[in-house]
C-alpha angles and dihedrals in degrees: 000000000000117000118272116280117255108279096204116104092198098075113107116239094253093051090045090054091050091049091050090053090050089049090055092049091050090051092050091048089050089056091049093050089050090051091048088055089059094043092051092042088226097175092052091047092051088061090045091053090054091048093050092046089051090053090051090055093054119111113261093021092140095048090090103048095185094051091044091053091050092051092048091049090049091049091050092052096044095042090047091060092047094046093047092051092045090052091049091049092048092051090050090052090052091052092049090050090050091050092049089065087073091214111150088197088070095054095102093049090045092051091048094050091045091053091051091049092049088054091050090049092051091049091051091048091052091049090054095046094046101039097117122115094252102026092115092050130105116258136241109203128193126190118194123184114230138187112351109063114221090003091058092046090053089048090052089054090050090053091049089053089049092055091042090055091045092052090046091054089052092046088239120152116246123192126180110226102178135002137179114192124218118255093245105012144338129020130309092195138341135187121200139170123229117197116195143105111299092349092147092042089055100039097046083083089068097061111120143049120323120201128206127197117189147124103280117244086203096055114087089200091058094232125166115259134191118214134183137204131171128224122207119188124193131180120240105254112219122223092250090071110082117226112172109228115172117208090223089060092060130086108194121195129179126209141167115280115245100194144046118312142110128346093274096056112134089012104072133029093255099142117096131210119189124194118196100213100202093054102023091233112155122198130172141182128191109157102075118099098251141026089247093055091045089053093050092050093046090052089051090055091046090050090054092049093048091049088052090055091046091053092048090054102038108022113036090171088078092065088134088066099041101035123174126283113237134193109261100239145077117329099024100074122124094197137022126207111198118191096165141077085002137358117259139137114196131180108214094203097056103015088235108160138190124182092196092083093163091057090050091051087050089063104273096132102127093106090057092045096051093041089057093045091052091047091048092048092053095045 
């Protein structure tokens, strides 16, 4: 419930209106702080802090230096979350006490303190949503057309345009690394790199199968068609993370580029395809200016894929990075885009909806991204 309305009858109408607005903002912030408590799992972490502190007090704690360092690091992280939320909660209590004085002369100070607390709350929210190991990394995105032939290839090209427009709106850099066009129209598959702050942390929400329902522009009978395409999102793996790749495990082929690129495109075999023999993973790059650059970029993609596999096998807690491969057809989609008989985009994981499907396909996907991130943080 919102805080009680000012009881004083001596506040002028304008000041009363300002105080009422501040009351509403305080109430909304109270709801946000309560939600952050759930997202951070503060009550659970309080117990964890006590348990870790108890371990540190045990005799012989320092005998195993490595284990001791891990426990201290864990305590620092967990206690940091608890302390930050406690500080936020205490500041909110101070603001509520200030408001309860019902002094319109304090409205400027109250508004100033409220703004600072809202900023602190937003920063804590961002830290929760982007707390993954690679959330601040650049992103490697792959789009693969699924069931539906030419329809699916056209759908894949529509999705690429959607992410291109999204990246453009964020002023992120997007570079196509590899592309295979459809036989009649659209894209069979495309790999591109998005460079920008938290681009992986944002786009990991897009990983999965995307479904389109529309009247086909390729069907002379104007029938409704359903198409599928899958999105895979990988973080850029920096060189300081060791991924063992043996040269003997690689089969490297060169071929002639088929798309835009440097001045020698379609003249020399500058494109590179690398097959990792132990896993069967195949990566390729054709849009850099030289064969050497294409090889470096292809190896970067391979490194990201191998790290994904390593994390699936050894660190199941990073499921948000590795994800689960799904068959690209009916029943496995994470999001549906309906253009006929009505307009609707719906995310099946969060139930987030938007009836302005055309705006979504024009890159306005932030509501879906943040809805997923909040859902993921809670669960």
